[in-house]
C-alpha positions in Angstrom: 0.0 0.0 0.0 1.3 3.4 -1.0 2.1 5.8 1.9 -0.1 8.4 0.2 -3.1 6.2 1.0 -2.5 6.8 4.7 -2.2 10.6 4.4 -5.9 11.5 4.2 -9.3 10.9 5.7 -12.8 11.8 4.4 -14.8 14.4 6.1 -18.1 16.1 5.6 -20.2 16.0 2.4 -19.6 19.1 0.3 -21.6 18.4 -2.8 -24.4 16.0 -3.6 -25.8 15.3 -7.1 -28.7 13.0 -6.9 -30.8 11.6 -9.8 -30.2 14.6 -12.1 -32.1 14.4 -15.4 -31.9 17.0 -18.2 -33.9 16.5 -21.4 -34.7 18.5 -24.5 -36.0 16.5 -27.5 -34.3 13.6 -25.9 -32.4 12.9 -22.6 -29.0 14.6 -22.2 -28.4 13.6 -18.6 -30.2 10.6 -17.0 -30.4 9.7 -13.3 -26.9 11.1 -12.7 -25.5 10.7 -9.2 -22.2 12.0 -7.9 -20.7 13.4 -4.6 -17.7 15.3 -3.3 -16.5 14.8 0.3 -14.0 16.9 2.2 -10.5 15.5 2.0 -8.6 16.0 5.3 -4.8 15.6 5.4 -2.9 15.9 8.7 -0.9 19.0 9.1 -1.8 20.7 5.9 -4.5 22.6 4.0 -6.0 20.3 1.4 -8.9 21.2 -0.9 -10.6 19.1 -3.5 -10.0 18.9 -7.2 -12.5 16.9 -9.3 -12.0 16.5 -13.0 -15.1 15.9 -15.2 -14.1 14.1 -18.3 -16.2 13.0 -21.2 -16.2 13.0 -25.0 -17.6 15.9 -26.9 -21.4 15.9 -26.9 -21.6 13.8 -23.7 -23.4 16.4 -21.6 -20.5 18.1 -19.8 -21.9 21.6 -20.5 -25.3 20.8 -19.2 -23.9 19.3 -16.0 -21.6 22.3 -15.6 -24.6 24.6 -15.9 -26.6 22.6 -13.4 -23.8 22.6 -10.8 -23.4 26.3 -11.3 -27.1 26.8 -10.6 -27.5 28.4 -14.1 -29.8 25.6 -15.3 -32.4 23.6 -13.3 -32.5 19.9 -14.1 -35.8 18.5 -15.2 -35.6 16.3 -12.1 -33.2 15.4 -9.4 -31.1 17.8 -7.2 -27.7 19.4 -6.7 -27.0 20.5 -3.2 -24.1 22.1 -1.4 -22.9 20.9 2.0 -25.9 20.0 4.3 -28.4 22.2 2.3 -31.7 20.6 1.4 -32.4 23.1 -1.4 -31.1 23.2 -5.0 -27.9 25.2 -5.6 -28.6 28.8 -6.6 -26.8 31.0 -9.1 -23.8 32.6 -7.5 -23.2 30.0 -4.9 -20.6 28.2 -7.2 -18.1 30.4 -8.9 -17.6 30.0 -12.6 -14.2 30.6 -14.3 -15.0 30.6 -18.0 -12.5 29.5 -20.6 -11.3 33.0 -21.7 -11.4 34.6 -18.2 -13.8 37.4 -18.9 -13.0 40.5 -16.8 -14.2 44.1 -16.9 -11.6 45.7 -19.2 -12.5 49.2 -18.2 -11.7 48.5 -14.6 -8.3 47.9 -13.0 -7.5 44.6 -11.4 -8.3 45.9 -8.0 -11.5 47.4 -9.4 -12.5 44.0 -10.8 -12.0 42.4 -7.4 -13.9 45.2 -5.6 -16.9 44.5 -7.8 -16.8 40.9 -6.7 -16.2 41.6 -3.0 -19.1 44.1 -3.0 -21.5 41.3 -3.8 -20.9 39.8 -0.3 -20.6 43.0 1.7 -22.1 46.5 1.4 -19.3 48.0 3.5 -16.8 49.6 1.1 -14.0 49.4 3.6 -14.6 45.7 4.2 -14.9 45.0 0.5 -11.5 46.8 -0.2 -9.8 44.8 2.6 -11.0 41.5 1.1 -10.0 42.5 -2.4 -6.5 43.6 -1.3 -6.1 40.5 0.8 -7.0 38.4 -2.3 -4.4 40.2 -4.4 -1.7 39.5 -1.8 -2.8 35.8 -1.6 -2.3 35.5 -5.4 0.9 37.5 -5.3 -0.5 40.1 -7.7 -0.2 43.2 -5.5 2.0 44.9 -8.1 -0.9 44.5 -10.7 -3.5 46.2 -8.6 -3.7 49.3 -10.8 -3.1 47.5 -14.1 -5.9 46.9 -16.6 -6.8 43.3 -17.7 -5.6 43.8 -21.3 -2.0 44.3 -20.0 -2.0 41.0 -18.1 -0.6 37.7 -19.3 -3.0 34.8 -19.7 -1.9 33.2 -16.4 -2.4 36.5 -14.6 -5.9 36.9 -16.0 -6.7 33.4 -14.9 -5.6 34.0 -11.4 -7.6 37.3 -11.2 -10.7 35.4 -12.6 -10.3 32.7 -9.9 -9.8 35.4 -7.2 -12.9 37.2 -8.4 -15.0 34.1 -8.2 -13.6 33.1 -4.7 -14.7 36.6 -3.5 -18.2 36.1 -5.0 -18.8 32.4 -4.3 -16.8 31.3 -1.3 -15.2 27.8 -1.7 -16.8 26.3 -4.8 -15.3 26.8 -8.3 -16.1 25.4 -11.7 -13.5 25.8 -14.4 -14.4 25.4 -18.0 -11.7 23.8 -20.2 -8.7 25.6 -18.5 -6.2 23.7 -20.6 -7.6 24.3 -24.0 -5.1 25.5 -26.6 -2.2 25.6 -24.2 1.3 24.3 -24.8 2.7 21.8 -22.2 4.5 24.4 -20.2 1.4 26.6 -19.9 -0.6 23.5 -18.9 1.8 22.8 -16.1 1.4 26.4 -14.9 -2.4 26.1 -14.9 -2.1 22.8 -12.9 0.2 24.6 -10.4 -2.4 27.4 -10.1 -5.3 25.0 -9.5 -3.2 23.0 -6.9 -2.3 26.3 -5.2 -5.9 27.5 -5.0 -7.2 24.2 -3.8 -4.6 24.2 -1.0 -5.5 27.6 0.3 -8.4 26.3 2.3 -9.7 22.9 3.4 -13.1 23.5 1.8 -11.9 24.9 -1.5 -13.5 22.6 -4.0 -12.7 22.9 -7.7 -14.5 21.0 -10.5 -12.5 21.1 -13.7 -14.5 20.3 -16.8 -12.1 19.2 -19.6 -11.4 16.8 -22.4 -7.7 16.8 -21.6 -7.2 13.4 -20.0 -3.5 13.8 -19.1 -4.0 17.2 -17.4 -7.0 15.9 -15.6 -5.1 13.0 -14.1 -2.1 15.2 -13.3 -4.1 17.7 -11.2 -7.2 15.9 -9.8 -7.7 13.8 -6.7 -10.9 12.4 -8.3 -12.0 11.9 -11.9 -15.6 11.6 -13.0 -16.0 9.9 -16.4 -19.2 11.0 -18.1 -20.8 9.0 -20.9 -23.8 7.1 -22.2 -24.8 3.5 -21.6 -25.0 1.1 -24.6 -27.9 -1.2 -25.5 -27.6 -4.9 -26.3 -26.4 -4.1 -29.9 -23.7 -1.7 -28.7 -25.6 1.5 -29.7 -25.4 4.5 -27.3 -28.6 5.1 -25.2 -29.6 8.8 -24.9 -28.9 10.3 -21.6 -25.4 10.4 -20.0 -24.4 9.6 -16.4 -21.2 9.2 -14.4 -19.9 5.9 -15.8 -16.9 5.7 -13.5 -15.5 7.5 -10.5 -11.7 7.2 -10.4 -10.4 7.9 -6.9 -6.8 8.9 -7.5 -6.2 9.7 -3.8 -7.1 6.1 -2.8 -4.8 4.8 -5.7 -1.9 6.8 -4.4 -1.8 8.9 -7.5 -3.0 12.3 -6.2 -0.8 15.2 -5.1 2.3 13.9 -6.9 4.2 16.6 -8.8 5.9 13.8 -10.8 2.8 11.8 -11.6 3.3 12.2 -15.3 6.5 10.1 -15.1 4.9 7.1 -13.4 3.8 4.0 -15.3 0.4 4.1 -13.6 -0.2 7.5 -15.2 0.4 6.2 -18.7 -1.7 3.1 -18.1 -4.7 5.1 -16.7 -4.4 7.6 -19.5 -4.5 4.8 -22.1 -7.5 3.1 -20.4 -9.6 6.3 -20.3 -8.8 7.0 -24.0 -10.1 3.5 -24.9 -13.1 4.1 -22.7 -13.9 7.3 -24.5 -14.5 5.4 -27.7 -17.3 3.4 -25.9 -19.0 6.4 -24.4 
């Protein structure tokens, strides 16, 4: 047994997805269940990073919107922590693919807008915004405008903005799209850094990049459709497999991409994609 397996315990339930169905002319998501529990590691801050993988057209976007509270499922529920009510818009932060910011406002101005959503006290909002700049090591960019920032800096500001708005829950849409290997590694480092800032920080990364997903996540959800007796896909996707990388001793390893298990798991999921 890997030593990593002994490094964590499972705490409170943070997210519950139960029986979620989304239909238009035909089912898109069908009786979809999933959960995220708090990961506790002795002597350190450890958040959660869940990667949602699935082939194009499998329903990732609809699930993303439902978790964000932007779309109500036809049936079923998505609940945060111990809540008995559906997630509402704004409770889960959304970091879109191109990191949209207010270009006419400075970096600090962008964060002040976000902080003001949680407090009407201007002094308190400014203190929170400045603290977030310090946390992300972007104090020197406070008076810069978004168009002068690098892609990585824009991403960090977008994440900080959503943390100010939405507390500990973040959804990231295709953060690795179009990036070279070095840039992907930097994004992975940012995600790991953000998840480690608080025990309850919970990031759901929606992506089709299998390698990056395995490199950064502690859990992988594989979304896809069932097959009938003749091998034809049945309308309506669900979570086909939950891969617990923490239990496998594959989470939180900065050198994971050099391990044989990484290559084997990557190959297996790629083969699985062809059947989803």
